[in-house]
C-alpha positions in Angstrom: -10.7 -0.3 0.4 -7.9 0.4 2.8 -8.7 2.2 6.1 -6.4 4.7 7.8 -6.5 6.4 11.2 -5.7 10.1 11.6 -6.3 13.2 13.5 -9.1 15.3 12.2 -10.4 18.7 13.2 -14.1 19.3 13.2 -14.2 21.4 10.0 -12.1 18.8 8.1 -15.1 16.4 7.9 -18.1 17.5 5.7 -21.2 15.8 4.5 -21.7 15.0 0.8 -24.9 13.4 -0.3 -25.3 12.0 3.2 -21.8 10.6 3.5 -19.1 12.0 5.8 -15.9 12.8 3.8 -12.8 14.8 4.3 -12.9 18.4 3.2 -11.1 19.4 0.0 -8.1 21.1 1.8 -7.7 18.0 4.1 -8.0 15.6 1.1 -5.3 17.7 -0.7 -3.0 17.2 2.3 -3.7 13.5 2.5 -2.8 13.2 -1.1 0.6 14.5 -0.4 1.6 11.1 1.0 1.5 9.7 -2.6 1.6 12.5 -5.1 4.6 14.4 -6.4 5.1 18.1 -5.7 4.0 19.1 -9.2 0.9 16.8 -9.0 0.0 18.5 -5.7 0.4 21.9 -7.3 -2.0 20.9 -10.1 -4.6 20.0 -7.4 -3.9 23.1 -5.4 -4.4 25.3 -8.5 -7.7 23.5 -9.1 -8.9 24.3 -5.6 -7.7 27.9 -5.8 -9.2 28.6 -9.2 -11.8 31.4 -9.4 -14.8 29.8 -11.0 -16.8 31.2 -13.9 -20.4 31.5 -12.6 -21.9 31.4 -16.1 -20.5 27.9 -16.6 -20.4 26.5 -13.1 -23.1 28.0 -11.0 -20.7 29.0 -8.2 -18.7 32.1 -7.4 -16.3 31.0 -4.7 -13.2 28.9 -5.2 -13.0 25.5 -3.5 -10.3 26.8 -1.2 -8.1 29.8 -0.5 -4.4 30.1 -0.1 -5.0 30.8 3.6 -7.1 27.7 4.0 -4.5 25.5 2.4 -1.7 27.1 4.5 -3.8 26.6 7.7 -4.3 22.9 7.0 -0.5 22.5 6.8 0.0 24.4 10.0 -2.4 22.2 11.8 -0.7 19.0 10.8 3.0 19.7 11.2 5.0 16.5 10.9 2.4 14.5 9.0 3.8 12.4 6.1 4.1 14.4 2.9 3.9 17.8 4.6 7.2 19.0 3.1 5.9 18.2 -0.4 2.7 19.9 0.3 4.5 23.1 1.5 6.6 23.2 -1.6 3.5 22.7 -3.8 1.7 25.5 -2.1 4.7 27.8 -2.8 4.3 26.9 -6.5 0.5 27.2 -6.6 -1.1 30.2 -8.3 -4.6 31.5 -8.7 -5.8 31.7 -12.3 -5.1 28.3 -14.0 -8.3 26.9 -15.6 -7.1 23.3 -16.1 -4.5 20.8 -15.1 -2.6 21.1 -18.5 -2.3 24.8 -18.0 -0.7 24.3 -14.6 1.7 21.7 -15.9 2.6 24.0 -18.8 3.2 26.9 -16.4 5.5 24.8 -14.2 7.4 23.5 -17.2 8.0 27.0 -18.5 9.2 28.3 -15.1 11.4 25.2 -14.6 12.8 25.8 -18.1 14.1 29.2 -17.0 11.3 31.3 -18.6 9.6 34.1 -16.8 6.4 33.4 -14.8 3.5 34.1 -17.0 0.2 35.7 -16.1 -2.8 33.4 -16.0 -6.1 33.9 -17.8 -5.9 37.7 -17.5 -8.5 39.5 -19.7 -6.5 41.4 -22.4 -8.0 44.2 -24.5 -6.6 43.8 -28.0 -8.6 46.6 -29.5 -11.7 48.5 -28.4 -14.4 45.9 -27.8 -12.2 42.9 -28.4 -11.1 41.2 -25.2 -9.3 37.9 -25.1 -8.2 35.8 -22.1 -5.1 33.8 -23.0 -4.3 30.8 -20.8 -0.9 32.2 -20.2 0.6 35.5 -21.2 3.6 37.8 -21.2 2.1 41.3 -21.7 5.4 43.1 -21.6 6.5 41.1 -24.7 3.0 40.7 -26.2 3.3 36.9 -26.2 0.2 34.8 -25.5 0.2 31.1 -24.9 -2.8 28.8 -25.3 -3.1 25.1 -24.5 -5.3 23.5 -27.1 -6.8 20.4 -25.6 -8.9 17.7 -27.4 -12.0 20.0 -27.6 -10.1 22.2 -30.0 -10.4 19.6 -32.8 -14.1 20.3 -33.2 -15.1 22.2 -36.3 -16.8 25.0 -34.4 -13.8 25.4 -32.0 -11.4 25.5 -34.9 -13.3 28.5 -36.4 -13.1 30.2 -33.0 -9.4 29.5 -32.6 -8.7 31.0 -36.0 -10.6 34.1 -35.1 -8.7 34.3 -31.8 -5.3 34.0 -33.5 -6.3 36.7 -36.0 -7.3 39.0 -33.1 -3.9 38.6 -31.4 -2.1 39.1 -34.7 -3.9 42.3 -35.5 -2.9 43.6 -32.1 0.7 42.9 -32.6 0.8 39.9 -30.3 2.4 36.5 -31.0 0.1 33.6 -30.1 1.9 30.3 -29.2 -0.4 27.3 -29.4 0.6 24.3 -27.4 -0.9 20.8 -27.7 -0.4 17.5 -25.9 2.3 16.5 -28.4 4.4 19.4 -27.1 4.2 18.2 -23.5 6.1 15.0 -24.1 9.8 14.7 -23.1 9.2 16.7 -19.9 7.5 19.4 -22.0 10.8 20.4 -23.6 9.2 21.1 -27.0 6.6 23.4 -25.3 9.4 25.3 -23.5 11.4 25.6 -26.7 8.4 27.0 -28.6 7.6 29.6 -26.0 11.2 30.5 -25.5 11.6 31.1 -29.2 8.6 33.4 -29.2 9.9 35.4 -26.2 13.4 35.8 -27.7 11.8 37.0 -30.9 10.0 39.8 -28.9 13.1 41.0 -27.1 13.2 38.9 -24.0 16.7 38.3 -22.7 17.4 35.4 -20.3 18.9 36.4 -17.0 
């Protein structure tokens, strides 16, 4: 263990199972000393994510944009503050996982439009899907398929999902870990191709 000294406001120290620890927003700020801007954005997206009560037993996010902005305003000049500010500018509410955030950032850095995140989309009466990322104007949905998508039951659900999008006139782009190598250029190329095929024109 390595100890550090710092200035802490009262609400930046919380009790967890009897131990005093730094709050999530303060911990995020402290991580800015070591993490890259994109890594800090991944963490910020996680803190801002709206939970799904049926799975998590909570209704509130771990932090709000205002709380993260406030922690930055309190500690002007602290090491890493510039990276944290840039990360907060990139952060968005809606990503459900770290790979989704990394994919979103790669698409935007690759010159593609900013996608919507996990927005419920009615494909036909009674059929609502929530794609990880989407471009409703062009009817392009993007899904990141993690390791859990290799299970038999999930494969069946994924096929049904893809059929639902197809019937509604949408293109579903499926991205996996292998598309995220080489700075995610394969993922960007795949989504770019789908958007171009649906009439999107680069600026």
